[in-house]
mmJSON file of the N, C-alpha and C atoms, coordinates in Angstrom:
{"data_MODEL":{"atom_site":{
"group_PDB":["ATOM","ATOM","ATOM","ATOM","ATOM","ATOM","ATOM","ATOM","ATOM","ATOM","ATOM","ATOM","ATOM","ATOM","ATOM","ATOM","ATOM","ATOM","ATOM","ATOM","ATOM","ATOM","ATOM","ATOM","ATOM","ATOM","ATOM","ATOM","ATOM","ATOM","ATOM","ATOM","ATOM","ATOM","ATOM","ATOM","ATOM","ATOM","ATOM","ATOM","ATOM","ATOM","ATOM","ATOM","ATOM","ATOM","ATOM","ATOM","ATOM","ATOM","ATOM","ATOM","ATOM","ATOM","ATOM","ATOM","ATOM","ATOM","ATOM","ATOM","ATOM","ATOM","ATOM","ATOM","ATOM","ATOM","ATOM","ATOM","ATOM","ATOM","ATOM","ATOM","ATOM","ATOM","ATOM","ATOM","ATOM","ATOM","ATOM","ATOM","ATOM","ATOM","ATOM","ATOM","ATOM","ATOM","ATOM","ATOM","ATOM","ATOM","ATOM","ATOM","ATOM","ATOM","ATOM","ATOM","ATOM","ATOM","ATOM","ATOM","ATOM","ATOM","ATOM","ATOM","ATOM","ATOM","ATOM","ATOM","ATOM","ATOM","ATOM","ATOM","ATOM","ATOM","ATOM","ATOM","ATOM","ATOM","ATOM","ATOM","ATOM","ATOM","ATOM","ATOM","ATOM","ATOM","ATOM","ATOM","ATOM","ATOM","ATOM","ATOM","ATOM","ATOM","ATOM","ATOM","ATOM","ATOM","ATOM","ATOM","ATOM","ATOM","ATOM","ATOM","ATOM","ATOM","ATOM","ATOM","ATOM","ATOM","ATOM","ATOM","ATOM","ATOM","ATOM","ATOM","ATOM","ATOM","ATOM","ATOM","ATOM","ATOM","ATOM","ATOM","ATOM","ATOM","ATOM","ATOM","ATOM","ATOM","ATOM","ATOM","ATOM","ATOM","ATOM","ATOM","ATOM","ATOM","ATOM","ATOM","ATOM","ATOM","ATOM","ATOM","ATOM","ATOM","ATOM","ATOM","ATOM","ATOM","ATOM","ATOM","ATOM","ATOM","ATOM","ATOM","ATOM","ATOM","ATOM","ATOM","ATOM","ATOM","ATOM","ATOM","ATOM","ATOM","ATOM","ATOM","ATOM","ATOM"],
"id":[1,2,3,4,5,6,7,8,9,10,11,12,13,14,15,16,17,18,19,20,21,22,23,24,25,26,27,28,29,30,31,32,33,34,35,36,37,38,39,40,41,42,43,44,45,46,47,48,49,50,51,52,53,54,55,56,57,58,59,60,61,62,63,64,65,66,67,68,69,70,71,72,73,74,75,76,77,78,79,80,81,82,83,84,85,86,87,88,89,90,91,92,93,94,95,96,97,98,99,100,101,102,103,104,105,106,107,108,109,110,111,112,113,114,115,116,117,118,119,120,121,122,123,124,125,126,127,128,129,130,131,132,133,134,135,136,137,138,139,140,141,142,143,144,145,146,147,148,149,150,151,152,153,154,155,156,157,158,159,160,161,162,163,164,165,166,167,168,169,170,171,172,173,174,175,176,177,178,179,180,181,182,183,184,185,186,187,188,189,190,191,192,193,194,195,196,197,198,199,200,201,202,203,204,205,206,207,208,209,210],
"type_symbol":["N","C","C","N","C","C","N","C","C","N","C","C","N","C","C","N","C","C","N","C","C","N","C","C","N","C","C","N","C","C","N","C","C","N","C","C","N","C","C","N","C","C","N","C","C","N","C","C","N","C","C","N","C","C","N","C","C","N","C","C","N","C","C","N","C","C","N","C","C","N","C","C","N","C","C","N","C","C","N","C","C","N","C","C","N","C","C","N","C","C","N","C","C","N","C","C","N","C","C","N","C","C","N","C","C","N","C","C","N","C","C","N","C","C","N","C","C","N","C","C","N","C","C","N","C","C","N","C","C","N","C","C","N","C","C","N","C","C","N","C","C","N","C","C","N","C","C","N","C","C","N","C","C","N","C","C","N","C","C","N","C","C","N","C","C","N","C","C","N","C","C","N","C","C","N","C","C","N","C","C","N","C","C","N","C","C","N","C","C","N","C","C","N","C","C","N","C","C","N","C","C","N","C","C","N","C","C","N","C","C"],
"label_atom_id":["N","CA","C","N","CA","C","N","CA","C","N","CA","C","N","CA","C","N","CA","C","N","CA","C","N","CA","C","N","CA","C","N","CA","C","N","CA","C","N","CA","C","N","CA","C","N","CA","C","N","CA","C","N","CA","C","N","CA","C","N","CA","C","N","CA","C","N","CA","C","N","CA","C","N","CA","C","N","CA","C","N","CA","C","N","CA","C","N","CA","C","N","CA","C","N","CA","C","N","CA","C","N","CA","C","N","CA","C","N","CA","C","N","CA","C","N","CA","C","N","CA","C","N","CA","C","N","CA","C","N","CA","C","N","CA","C","N","CA","C","N","CA","C","N","CA","C","N","CA","C","N","CA","C","N","CA","C","N","CA","C","N","CA","C","N","CA","C","N","CA","C","N","CA","C","N","CA","C","N","CA","C","N","CA","C","N","CA","C","N","CA","C","N","CA","C","N","CA","C","N","CA","C","N","CA","C","N","CA","C","N","CA","C","N","CA","C","N","CA","C","N","CA","C","N","CA","C","N","CA","C","N","CA","C","N","CA","C","N","CA","C","N","CA","C"],
"label_alt_id":[null,null,null,null,null,null,null,null,null,null,null,null,null,null,null,null,null,null,null,null,null,null,null,null,null,null,null,null,null,null,null,null,null,null,null,null,null,null,null,null,null,null,null,null,null,null,null,null,null,null,null,null,null,null,null,null,null,null,null,null,null,null,null,null,null,null,null,null,null,null,null,null,null,null,null,null,null,null,null,null,null,null,null,null,null,null,null,null,null,null,null,null,null,null,null,null,null,null,null,null,null,null,null,null,null,null,null,null,null,null,null,null,null,null,null,null,null,null,null,null,null,null,null,null,null,null,null,null,null,null,null,null,null,null,null,null,null,null,null,null,null,null,null,null,null,null,null,null,null,null,null,null,null,null,null,null,null,null,null,null,null,null,null,null,null,null,null,null,null,null,null,null,null,null,null,null,null,null,null,null,null,null,null,null,null,null,null,null,null,null,null,null,null,null,null,null,null,null,null,null,null,null,null,null,null,null,null,null,null,null],
"label_comp_id":["MET","MET","MET","LYS","LYS","LYS","ALA","ALA","ALA","LYS","LYS","LYS","GLN","GLN","GLN","THR","THR","THR","ASP","ASP","ASP","SER","SER","SER","VAL","VAL","VAL","PRO","PRO","PRO","GLN","GLN","GLN","PRO","PRO","PRO","GLN","GLN","GLN","PRO","PRO","PRO","PHE","PHE","PHE","THR","THR","THR","PRO","PRO","PRO","GLY","GLY","GLY","ILE","ILE","ILE","THR","THR","THR","ARG","ARG","ARG","GLY","GLY","GLY","MET","MET","MET","VAL","VAL","VAL","ARG","ARG","ARG","GLU","GLU","GLU","HIS","HIS","HIS","ALA","ALA","ALA","PHE","PHE","PHE","ARG","ARG","ARG","LEU","LEU","LEU","TYR","TYR","TYR","ARG","ARG","ARG","ASP","ASP","ASP","ARG","ARG","ARG","LEU","LEU","LEU","SER","SER","SER","GLU","GLU","GLU","HIS","HIS","HIS","LYS","LYS","LYS","VAL","VAL","VAL","ASN","ASN","ASN","LEU","LEU","LEU","THR","THR","THR","LEU","LEU","LEU","GLU","GLU","GLU","ASP","ASP","ASP","TRP","TRP","TRP","ILE","ILE","ILE","LEU","LEU","LEU","ALA","ALA","ALA","GLU","GLU","GLU","LYS","LYS","LYS","ASP","ASP","ASP","LEU","LEU","LEU","ALA","ALA","ALA","ALA","ALA","ALA","THR","THR","THR","MET","MET","MET","GLU","GLU","GLU","THR","THR","THR","GLU","GLU","GLU","ALA","ALA","ALA","SER","SER","SER","SER","SER","SER","GLY","GLY","GLY","MET","MET","MET","PRO","PRO","PRO","GLN","GLN","GLN","HIS","HIS","HIS"],
"label_asym_id":["A","A","A","A","A","A","A","A","A","A","A","A","A","A","A","A","A","A","A","A","A","A","A","A","A","A","A","A","A","A","A","A","A","A","A","A","A","A","A","A","A","A","A","A","A","A","A","A","A","A","A","A","A","A","A","A","A","A","A","A","A","A","A","A","A","A","A","A","A","A","A","A","A","A","A","A","A","A","A","A","A","A","A","A","A","A","A","A","A","A","A","A","A","A","A","A","A","A","A","A","A","A","A","A","A","A","A","A","A","A","A","A","A","A","A","A","A","A","A","A","A","A","A","A","A","A","A","A","A","A","A","A","A","A","A","A","A","A","A","A","A","A","A","A","A","A","A","A","A","A","A","A","A","A","A","A","A","A","A","A","A","A","A","A","A","A","A","A","A","A","A","A","A","A","A","A","A","A","A","A","A","A","A","A","A","A","A","A","A","A","A","A","A","A","A","A","A","A","A","A","A","A","A","A","A","A","A","A","A","A"],
"label_entity_id":["1","1","1","1","1","1","1","1","1","1","1","1","1","1","1","1","1","1","1","1","1","1","1","1","1","1","1","1","1","1","1","1","1","1","1","1","1","1","1","1","1","1","1","1","1","1","1","1","1","1","1","1","1","1","1","1","1","1","1","1","1","1","1","1","1","1","1","1","1","1","1","1","1","1","1","1","1","1","1","1","1","1","1","1","1","1","1","1","1","1","1","1","1","1","1","1","1","1","1","1","1","1","1","1","1","1","1","1","1","1","1","1","1","1","1","1","1","1","1","1","1","1","1","1","1","1","1","1","1","1","1","1","1","1","1","1","1","1","1","1","1","1","1","1","1","1","1","1","1","1","1","1","1","1","1","1","1","1","1","1","1","1","1","1","1","1","1","1","1","1","1","1","1","1","1","1","1","1","1","1","1","1","1","1","1","1","1","1","1","1","1","1","1","1","1","1","1","1","1","1","1","1","1","1","1","1","1","1","1","1"],
"label_seq_id":[1,1,1,2,2,2,3,3,3,4,4,4,5,5,5,6,6,6,7,7,7,8,8,8,9,9,9,10,10,10,11,11,11,12,12,12,13,13,13,14,14,14,15,15,15,16,16,16,17,17,17,18,18,18,19,19,19,20,20,20,21,21,21,22,22,22,23,23,23,24,24,24,25,25,25,26,26,26,27,27,27,28,28,28,29,29,29,30,30,30,31,31,31,32,32,32,33,33,33,34,34,34,35,35,35,36,36,36,37,37,37,38,38,38,39,39,39,40,40,40,41,41,41,42,42,42,43,43,43,44,44,44,45,45,45,46,46,46,47,47,47,48,48,48,49,49,49,50,50,50,51,51,51,52,52,52,53,53,53,54,54,54,55,55,55,56,56,56,57,57,57,58,58,58,59,59,59,60,60,60,61,61,61,62,62,62,63,63,63,64,64,64,65,65,65,66,66,66,67,67,67,68,68,68,69,69,69,70,70,70],
"pdbx_PDB_ins_code":[null,null,null,null,null,null,null,null,null,null,null,null,null,null,null,null,null,null,null,null,null,null,null,null,null,null,null,null,null,null,null,null,null,null,null,null,null,null,null,null,null,null,null,null,null,null,null,null,null,null,null,null,null,null,null,null,null,null,null,null,null,null,null,null,null,null,null,null,null,null,null,null,null,null,null,null,null,null,null,null,null,null,null,null,null,null,null,null,null,null,null,null,null,null,null,null,null,null,null,null,null,null,null,null,null,null,null,null,null,null,null,null,null,null,null,null,null,null,null,null,null,null,null,null,null,null,null,null,null,null,null,null,null,null,null,null,null,null,null,null,null,null,null,null,null,null,null,null,null,null,null,null,null,null,null,null,null,null,null,null,null,null,null,null,null,null,null,null,null,null,null,null,null,null,null,null,null,null,null,null,null,null,null,null,null,null,null,null,null,null,null,null,null,null,null,null,null,null,null,null,null,null,null,null,null,null,null,null,null,null],
"Cartn_x":[-4.439,-3.806,-4.819,-4.348,-5.203,-5.525,-6.802,-7.184,-6.842,-6.376,-6.034,-7.276,-7.331,-8.465,-8.316,-9.387,-9.345,-10.426,-11.146,-12.207,-11.601,-11.952,-11.488,-12.302,-11.657,-12.258,-11.873,-12.729,-12.331,-11.099,-10.412,-9.185,-9.534,-8.894,-9.164,-8.394,-8.722,-7.966,-6.601,-5.5,-4.17,-4.117,-3.385,-3.126,-1.818,-0.964,0.321,0.18,0.597,0.493,1.352,0.795,1.584,1.477,0.732,0.606,-0.884,-1.105,-2.418,-2.913,-4.199,-4.78,-4.162,-3.979,-3.457,-1.977,-1.24,0.192,0.194,-0.735,-0.796,-1.277,-2.299,-2.86,-1.79,-1.093,0.004,1.043,1.437,2.49,1.93,0.646,0.064,-0.042,-0.366,-0.48,0.91,1.979,3.342,3.715,3.358,3.698,2.966,1.691,0.829,0.412,1.177,0.734,0.542,1.362,1.213,-0.109,-0.443,-1.739,-2.94,-2.859,-3.965,-4.274,-3.224,-3.42,-3.926,-3.476,-3.823,-5.171,-5.517,-6.783,-7.872,-7.64,-8.644,-9.184,-8.163,-8.425,-8.342,-9.248,-9.112,-8.236,-7.739,-6.838,-7.587,-6.954,-7.539,-7.118,-7.661,-7.319,-5.864,-5.399,-3.992,-3.069,-3.501,-2.696,-2.538,-3.627,-3.597,-2.651,-2.762,-1.919,-0.444,-0.161,1.214,1.779,0.988,1.397,1.759,0.885,1.111,2.371,2.532,3.731,4.998,4.956,6.142,6.469,5.371,5.579,6.161,5.71,6.229,7.659,8.041,9.462,10.323,9.829,10.59,10.857,9.827,9.926,10.89,10.838,11.777,13.23,13.446,14.783,15.314,14.445,14.909,15.228,14.388,14.586,15.898,16.203,17.403,18.649,18.544,19.704,19.903,19.0,19.076,18.649,18.034,17.573,16.27,15.969,14.713,13.49,12.425,11.161,10.378,9.411,8.492,7.774],
"Cartn_y":[-21.498,-21.383,-20.682,-19.797,-19.051,-19.87,-19.937,-20.663,-19.873,-20.588,-19.89,-19.599,-18.353,-17.944,-18.592,-19.244,-19.889,-19.335,-18.332,-17.749,-16.959,-17.295,-16.38,-15.134,-14.045,-12.742,-12.14,-11.197,-10.443,-9.556,-9.197,-8.461,-7.054,-6.723,-5.333,-4.229,-3.028,-1.913,-1.873,-1.597,-1.499,-0.351,-0.428,0.61,1.315,0.813,1.421,2.405,3.713,4.656,4.271,4.395,4.129,2.682,1.839,0.437,0.219,-0.346,-0.584,-1.968,-2.203,-3.526,-4.56,-4.07,-4.906,-5.361,-4.453,-4.804,-5.864,-5.68,-6.614,-7.973,-7.948,-9.183,-10.002,-9.301,-9.988,-10.58,-9.831,-10.266,-11.459,-11.38,-12.44,-13.754,-13.618,-14.831,-15.472,-14.697,-15.187,-15.907,-15.278,-15.894,-17.173,-17.22,-18.332,-19.191,-19.171,-19.851,-21.379,-21.998,-23.416,-23.742,-22.948,-23.159,-22.835,-21.752,-21.366,-22.29,-22.784,-23.548,-24.961,-25.51,-26.911,-27.042,-26.115,-26.292,-25.347,-24.449,-23.412,-22.674,-22.382,-21.76,-20.204,-19.524,-18.04,-17.653,-16.454,-15.953,-15.385,-15.527,-14.968,-13.497,-12.775,-11.389,-11.345,-12.303,-12.346,-12.58,-13.442,-13.585,-12.334,-11.559,-10.294,-9.255,-9.226,-8.275,-8.624,-9.889,-10.338,-10.076,-10.32,-10.069,-8.627,-7.707,-6.322,-5.848,-6.338,-5.999,-6.445,-7.721,-8.233,-7.425,-7.054,-6.196,-4.883,-4.235,-2.924,-3.048,-4.088,-4.308,-4.603,-5.343,-5.661,-4.396,-3.625,-2.311,-1.359,-1.307,-0.426,-0.937,-2.182,-2.76,-2.499,-2.703,-2.445,-0.992,-0.126,1.325,1.787,1.232,1.631,1.032,-0.089,-0.719,-0.329,0.389,0.846,-0.181,-1.249,-2.276,-1.795,-2.253,-1.841,-2.419,-1.662,-2.149,-2.899,-3.699,-4.574,-3.765],
"Cartn_z":[11.521,10.212,9.274,8.453,7.536,6.258,5.932,4.756,3.487,2.465,1.223,0.397,-0.123,-0.934,-2.297,-2.779,-4.08,-5.049,-4.598,-5.493,-6.524,-7.804,-8.901,-8.93,-9.339,-9.454,-10.753,-11.247,-12.455,-12.126,-13.121,-12.903,-12.372,-11.197,-10.597,-11.373,-11.098,-11.597,-10.946,-11.698,-11.11,-10.177,-9.095,-8.154,-8.379,-9.194,-9.51,-10.636,-10.407,-11.544,-12.692,-13.882,-15.113,-15.569,-14.864,-15.193,-15.585,-16.781,-17.252,-16.932,-17.055,-16.879,-17.909,-19.178,-20.173,-19.814,-19.291,-18.918,-17.793,-16.809,-15.718,-16.204,-17.094,-17.649,-18.369,-19.227,-19.984,-19.078,-18.064,-17.117,-16.316,-15.849,-15.113,-15.927,-17.127,-17.997,-18.208,-18.263,-18.376,-17.043,-15.895,-14.603,-14.323,-14.687,-14.359,-15.536,-16.641,-17.854,-17.64,-16.808,-16.594,-15.899,-14.901,-14.158,-14.977,-15.827,-16.622,-17.778,-18.449,-19.623,-19.28,-18.182,-17.843,-17.254,-16.458,-15.649,-15.981,-16.873,-17.191,-15.942,-15.044,-13.797,-13.995,-13.384,-13.297,-12.128,-12.185,-11.115,-9.916,-8.776,-7.534,-7.436,-6.542,-6.238,-5.864,-5.007,-4.646,-5.863,-6.803,-8.043,-8.793,-8.953,-9.709,-9.003,-7.683,-6.958,-7.018,-6.884,-6.976,-8.365,-9.397,-10.789,-10.963,-10.444,-10.62,-9.844,-8.604,-7.848,-8.509,-9.089,-9.761,-11.041,-11.777,-12.942,-12.601,-11.523,-11.151,-10.77,-9.991,-9.61,-10.79,-11.752,-12.99,-13.808,-13.935,-14.714,-14.0,-12.658,-11.907,-12.101,-11.997,-12.197,-13.547,-14.653,-15.948,-16.194,-15.632,-15.786,-15.135,-13.972,-13.285,-13.889,-14.527,-15.151,-16.643,-17.134,-18.548,-19.567,-19.141,-20.035,-20.714,-21.921,-22.588,-21.849,-21.744,-21.139,-22.102,-21.571,-22.363,-23.351],
"occupancy":[1.0,1.0,1.0,1.0,1.0,1.0,1.0,1.0,1.0,1.0,1.0,1.0,1.0,1.0,1.0,1.0,1.0,1.0,1.0,1.0,1.0,1.0,1.0,1.0,1.0,1.0,1.0,1.0,1.0,1.0,1.0,1.0,1.0,1.0,1.0,1.0,1.0,1.0,1.0,1.0,1.0,1.0,1.0,1.0,1.0,1.0,1.0,1.0,1.0,1.0,1.0,1.0,1.0,1.0,1.0,1.0,1.0,1.0,1.0,1.0,1.0,1.0,1.0,1.0,1.0,1.0,1.0,1.0,1.0,1.0,1.0,1.0,1.0,1.0,1.0,1.0,1.0,1.0,1.0,1.0,1.0,1.0,1.0,1.0,1.0,1.0,1.0,1.0,1.0,1.0,1.0,1.0,1.0,1.0,1.0,1.0,1.0,1.0,1.0,1.0,1.0,1.0,1.0,1.0,1.0,1.0,1.0,1.0,1.0,1.0,1.0,1.0,1.0,1.0,1.0,1.0,1.0,1.0,1.0,1.0,1.0,1.0,1.0,1.0,1.0,1.0,1.0,1.0,1.0,1.0,1.0,1.0,1.0,1.0,1.0,1.0,1.0,1.0,1.0,1.0,1.0,1.0,1.0,1.0,1.0,1.0,1.0,1.0,1.0,1.0,1.0,1.0,1.0,1.0,1.0,1.0,1.0,1.0,1.0,1.0,1.0,1.0,1.0,1.0,1.0,1.0,1.0,1.0,1.0,1.0,1.0,1.0,1.0,1.0,1.0,1.0,1.0,1.0,1.0,1.0,1.0,1.0,1.0,1.0,1.0,1.0,1.0,1.0,1.0,1.0,1.0,1.0,1.0,1.0,1.0,1.0,1.0,1.0,1.0,1.0,1.0,1.0,1.0,1.0,1.0,1.0,1.0,1.0,1.0,1.0],
"B_iso_or_equiv":[0.0,0.0,0.0,0.0,0.0,0.0,0.0,0.0,0.0,0.0,0.0,0.0,0.0,0.0,0.0,0.0,0.0,0.0,0.0,0.0,0.0,0.0,0.0,0.0,0.0,0.0,0.0,0.0,0.0,0.0,0.0,0.0,0.0,0.0,0.0,0.0,0.0,0.0,0.0,0.0,0.0,0.0,0.0,0.0,0.0,0.0,0.0,0.0,0.0,0.0,0.0,0.0,0.0,0.0,0.0,0.0,0.0,0.0,0.0,0.0,0.0,0.0,0.0,0.0,0.0,0.0,0.0,0.0,0.0,0.0,0.0,0.0,0.0,0.0,0.0,0.0,0.0,0.0,0.0,0.0,0.0,0.0,0.0,0.0,0.0,0.0,0.0,0.0,0.0,0.0,0.0,0.0,0.0,0.0,0.0,0.0,0.0,0.0,0.0,0.0,0.0,0.0,0.0,0.0,0.0,0.0,0.0,0.0,0.0,0.0,0.0,0.0,0.0,0.0,0.0,0.0,0.0,0.0,0.0,0.0,0.0,0.0,0.0,0.0,0.0,0.0,0.0,0.0,0.0,0.0,0.0,0.0,0.0,0.0,0.0,0.0,0.0,0.0,0.0,0.0,0.0,0.0,0.0,0.0,0.0,0.0,0.0,0.0,0.0,0.0,0.0,0.0,0.0,0.0,0.0,0.0,0.0,0.0,0.0,0.0,0.0,0.0,0.0,0.0,0.0,0.0,0.0,0.0,0.0,0.0,0.0,0.0,0.0,0.0,0.0,0.0,0.0,0.0,0.0,0.0,0.0,0.0,0.0,0.0,0.0,0.0,0.0,0.0,0.0,0.0,0.0,0.0,0.0,0.0,0.0,0.0,0.0,0.0,0.0,0.0,0.0,0.0,0.0,0.0,0.0,0.0,0.0,0.0,0.0,0.0],
"pdbx_formal_charge":[null,null,null,null,null,null,null,null,null,null,null,null,null,null,null,null,null,null,null,null,null,null,null,null,null,null,null,null,null,null,null,null,null,null,null,null,null,null,null,null,null,null,null,null,null,null,null,null,null,null,null,null,null,null,null,null,null,null,null,null,null,null,null,null,null,null,null,null,null,null,null,null,null,null,null,null,null,null,null,null,null,null,null,null,null,null,null,null,null,null,null,null,null,null,null,null,null,null,null,null,null,null,null,null,null,null,null,null,null,null,null,null,null,null,null,null,null,null,null,null,null,null,null,null,null,null,null,null,null,null,null,null,null,null,null,null,null,null,null,null,null,null,null,null,null,null,null,null,null,null,null,null,null,null,null,null,null,null,null,null,null,null,null,null,null,null,null,null,null,null,null,null,null,null,null,null,null,null,null,null,null,null,null,null,null,null,null,null,null,null,null,null,null,null,null,null,null,null,null,null,null,null,null,null,null,null,null,null,null,null],
"auth_seq_id":[1,1,1,2,2,2,3,3,3,4,4,4,5,5,5,6,6,6,7,7,7,8,8,8,9,9,9,10,10,10,11,11,11,12,12,12,13,13,13,14,14,14,15,15,15,16,16,16,17,17,17,18,18,18,19,19,19,20,20,20,21,21,21,22,22,22,23,23,23,24,24,24,25,25,25,26,26,26,27,27,27,28,28,28,29,29,29,30,30,30,31,31,31,32,32,32,33,33,33,34,34,34,35,35,35,36,36,36,37,37,37,38,38,38,39,39,39,40,40,40,41,41,41,42,42,42,43,43,43,44,44,44,45,45,45,46,46,46,47,47,47,48,48,48,49,49,49,50,50,50,51,51,51,52,52,52,53,53,53,54,54,54,55,55,55,56,56,56,57,57,57,58,58,58,59,59,59,60,60,60,61,61,61,62,62,62,63,63,63,64,64,64,65,65,65,66,66,66,67,67,67,68,68,68,69,69,69,70,70,70],
"auth_comp_id":["MET","MET","MET","LYS","LYS","LYS","ALA","ALA","ALA","LYS","LYS","LYS","GLN","GLN","GLN","THR","THR","THR","ASP","ASP","ASP","SER","SER","SER","VAL","VAL","VAL","PRO","PRO","PRO","GLN","GLN","GLN","PRO","PRO","PRO","GLN","GLN","GLN","PRO","PRO","PRO","PHE","PHE","PHE","THR","THR","THR","PRO","PRO","PRO","GLY","GLY","GLY","ILE","ILE","ILE","THR","THR","THR","ARG","ARG","ARG","GLY","GLY","GLY","MET","MET","MET","VAL","VAL","VAL","ARG","ARG","ARG","GLU","GLU","GLU","HIS","HIS","HIS","ALA","ALA","ALA","PHE","PHE","PHE","ARG","ARG","ARG","LEU","LEU","LEU","TYR","TYR","TYR","ARG","ARG","ARG","ASP","ASP","ASP","ARG","ARG","ARG","LEU","LEU","LEU","SER","SER","SER","GLU","GLU","GLU","HIS","HIS","HIS","LYS","LYS","LYS","VAL","VAL","VAL","ASN","ASN","ASN","LEU","LEU","LEU","THR","THR","THR","LEU","LEU","LEU","GLU","GLU","GLU","ASP","ASP","ASP","TRP","TRP","TRP","ILE","ILE","ILE","LEU","LEU","LEU","ALA","ALA","ALA","GLU","GLU","GLU","LYS","LYS","LYS","ASP","ASP","ASP","LEU","LEU","LEU","ALA","ALA","ALA","ALA","ALA","ALA","THR","THR","THR","MET","MET","MET","GLU","GLU","GLU","THR","THR","THR","GLU","GLU","GLU","ALA","ALA","ALA","SER","SER","SER","SER","SER","SER","GLY","GLY","GLY","MET","MET","MET","PRO","PRO","PRO","GLN","GLN","GLN","HIS","HIS","HIS"],
"auth_asym_id":["A","A","A","A","A","A","A","A","A","A","A","A","A","A","A","A","A","A","A","A","A","A","A","A","A","A","A","A","A","A","A","A","A","A","A","A","A","A","A","A","A","A","A","A","A","A","A","A","A","A","A","A","A","A","A","A","A","A","A","A","A","A","A","A","A","A","A","A","A","A","A","A","A","A","A","A","A","A","A","A","A","A","A","A","A","A","A","A","A","A","A","A","A","A","A","A","A","A","A","A","A","A","A","A","A","A","A","A","A","A","A","A","A","A","A","A","A","A","A","A","A","A","A","A","A","A","A","A","A","A","A","A","A","A","A","A","A","A","A","A","A","A","A","A","A","A","A","A","A","A","A","A","A","A","A","A","A","A","A","A","A","A","A","A","A","A","A","A","A","A","A","A","A","A","A","A","A","A","A","A","A","A","A","A","A","A","A","A","A","A","A","A","A","A","A","A","A","A","A","A","A","A","A","A","A","A","A","A","A","A"],
"auth_atom_id":["N","CA","C","N","CA","C","N","CA","C","N","CA","C","N","CA","C","N","CA","C","N","CA","C","N","CA","C","N","CA","C","N","CA","C","N","CA","C","N","CA","C","N","CA","C","N","CA","C","N","CA","C","N","CA","C","N","CA","C","N","CA","C","N","CA","C","N","CA","C","N","CA","C","N","CA","C","N","CA","C","N","CA","C","N","CA","C","N","CA","C","N","CA","C","N","CA","C","N","CA","C","N","CA","C","N","CA","C","N","CA","C","N","CA","C","N","CA","C","N","CA","C","N","CA","C","N","CA","C","N","CA","C","N","CA","C","N","CA","C","N","CA","C","N","CA","C","N","CA","C","N","CA","C","N","CA","C","N","CA","C","N","CA","C","N","CA","C","N","CA","C","N","CA","C","N","CA","C","N","CA","C","N","CA","C","N","CA","C","N","CA","C","N","CA","C","N","CA","C","N","CA","C","N","CA","C","N","CA","C","N","CA","C","N","CA","C","N","CA","C","N","CA","C","N","CA","C","N","CA","C","N","CA","C","N","CA","C","N","CA","C","N","CA","C"],
"pdbx_PDB_model_num":[1,1,1,1,1,1,1,1,1,1,1,1,1,1,1,1,1,1,1,1,1,1,1,1,1,1,1,1,1,1,1,1,1,1,1,1,1,1,1,1,1,1,1,1,1,1,1,1,1,1,1,1,1,1,1,1,1,1,1,1,1,1,1,1,1,1,1,1,1,1,1,1,1,1,1,1,1,1,1,1,1,1,1,1,1,1,1,1,1,1,1,1,1,1,1,1,1,1,1,1,1,1,1,1,1,1,1,1,1,1,1,1,1,1,1,1,1,1,1,1,1,1,1,1,1,1,1,1,1,1,1,1,1,1,1,1,1,1,1,1,1,1,1,1,1,1,1,1,1,1,1,1,1,1,1,1,1,1,1,1,1,1,1,1,1,1,1,1,1,1,1,1,1,1,1,1,1,1,1,1,1,1,1,1,1,1,1,1,1,1,1,1,1,1,1,1,1,1,1,1,1,1,1,1,1,1,1,1,1,1]
}}}
């Protein structure tokens, strides 16, 4: 069984064109606000990547449905 990575890392550069570090940071803090506020825990590399992928998917869905973007 694979061990879960728990090491916190600084925020990496986004790999998705058109998405900035600030956009990913804001989205990540919305996704993980309960974990961050209670325990003062930093995010893992996996957390940053999942937040960026979720943000990209959200932006794509909003763009295709005509909803306003963040």
